[in-house]
C-alpha positions in Angstrom: -8.5 11.1 2.9 -5.8 13.4 4.5 -3.3 12.0 7.0 -1.2 13.9 9.2 2.4 13.3 10.2 3.6 10.0 11.3 3.9 9.4 14.9 7.3 9.1 16.4 9.0 6.6 18.4 8.9 9.0 21.5 5.4 10.0 20.9 4.2 6.3 21.2 6.3 5.5 23.7 4.9 8.4 25.7 1.5 7.7 24.5 2.0 4.2 25.5 3.1 5.3 29.5 -0.1 7.6 30.0 -2.4 4.5 29.0 -0.3 2.4 31.2 -1.3 5.1 33.4 -4.9 4.4 33.3 -5.6 8.3 31.8 -8.1 8.7 29.2 -8.1 10.2 25.5 -9.1 13.4 27.0 -6.7 13.7 30.1 -4.3 12.8 27.4 -5.2 15.4 24.8 -5.3 18.1 27.9 -2.1 17.3 28.9 -0.9 19.2 26.3 2.1 16.7 25.8 1.2 16.4 21.8 1.7 19.7 20.7 0.1 19.5 16.8 -1.9 16.6 17.1 -5.9 17.0 17.1 -8.3 15.2 19.8 -9.2 12.7 17.0 -5.7 11.5 16.0 -5.0 11.2 19.6 -8.0 8.8 20.1 -7.3 6.8 17.0 -3.6 6.5 17.9 -5.0 5.1 21.3 -7.0 2.6 19.7 -4.0 1.6 17.9 -1.7 1.2 20.6 -4.3 -0.4 23.0 -4.8 -2.8 20.5 -1.3 -4.0 19.7 -1.6 -4.1 23.9 -4.6 -6.9 24.1 -2.8 -8.6 21.2 0.5 -9.1 23.4 -1.1 -11.7 26.0 2.8 -13.1 26.4 3.7 -10.5 28.1 0.8 -10.1 30.4 1.1 -13.8 31.3 4.9 -13.5 32.8 3.4 -10.9 35.0 0.3 -12.8 36.5 1.1 -14.4 40.3 -1.0 -16.3 42.5 -3.8 -14.9 43.8 -6.3 -15.5 46.6 -9.4 -17.5 46.2 -11.9 -15.4 47.1 -15.5 -16.4 48.1 -18.3 -16.5 45.8 -19.7 -12.8 47.9 -16.7 -11.0 47.5 -16.5 -12.1 43.8 -19.8 -11.3 42.9 -19.1 -7.4 44.3 -15.7 -7.2 43.0 -17.9 -8.0 39.0 -20.4 -5.1 40.2 -17.8 -2.7 41.1 -16.3 -3.5 37.9 -19.4 -3.4 35.9 -20.3 -0.1 37.6 -17.2 1.8 36.8 -17.0 0.6 32.7 -20.6 2.1 33.0 -19.7 5.2 34.7 -16.7 5.4 31.9 -18.2 8.7 29.3 -14.9 7.7 27.2 -13.6 4.2 26.6 -11.7 2.1 24.0 -11.4 -1.5 22.3 -9.1 -2.0 25.4 -11.8 -1.6 28.3 -14.2 -3.5 26.6 -12.2 -6.0 26.0 -11.5 -5.9 29.9 -14.7 -6.3 30.4 -15.2 -9.3 28.3 -12.7 -11.1 30.2 -14.3 -10.3 33.7 -17.3 -11.4 32.1 -16.3 -14.2 31.1 -14.3 -15.0 34.6 -17.5 -14.5 36.3 -19.9 -16.4 34.6 -17.4 -19.4 34.9 -16.3 -18.5 38.5 -19.0 -20.6 40.7 -18.3 -23.7 39.2 -14.4 -23.2 39.4 -14.9 -22.3 43.1 -17.0 -25.1 43.5 -14.7 -27.6 42.1 -11.8 -26.0 44.2 -14.3 -26.5 47.2 -14.4 -30.6 46.0 -11.0 -30.7 45.6 -10.2 -29.2 48.9 -12.5 -32.0 50.7 -10.5 -34.5 48.4 -7.3 -33.6 49.6 -8.5 -33.4 53.3 -9.9 -36.9 52.8 -6.7 -38.1 51.4 -4.7 -36.5 54.2 -6.8 -38.4 56.8 -6.6 -41.6 54.9 -2.6 -41.2 54.7 -2.7 -40.6 58.7 -4.6 -43.4 59.3 -2.3 -45.6 57.1 0.8 -44.2 58.8 -1.0 -45.1 62.0 -1.8 -48.8 60.8 2.2 -49.4 59.4 3.5 -48.0 62.7 1.3 -50.2 64.8 2.3 -53.3 62.7 5.7 -52.5 63.0 5.5 -53.0 66.6 3.4 -55.8 66.6 6.2 -57.4 64.4 9.3 -56.7 66.7 
């Protein structure tokens, strides 16, 4: 099986930037920035690049910040939107499939997590009320002891 020329670090860096911008293999090929590279060679290098991106979970974790907790209906709408976008893709790679797998996993677990969050909010509110009443009783006891 014949192999083409090796990919240079500059080519890999440029390819990585284009992937991170969300460009498809077709868009990258049509950009004309990889002269001498076939569409198939480009697609294979994108697969190799996205596999290394998927494997770099530690670098992603540092970028995750606290987000709002959304109601179940809003979450379902976001899930359906992501599903529809994936279905509309004509050219997708392993990273797209991995992204959808993660979205599906979170969607499956979200109702239980949201219910637990709501239950914990109720427990916190009850604890706050208990603390408020305890402080009132302590203040009343201090007044009576004086």
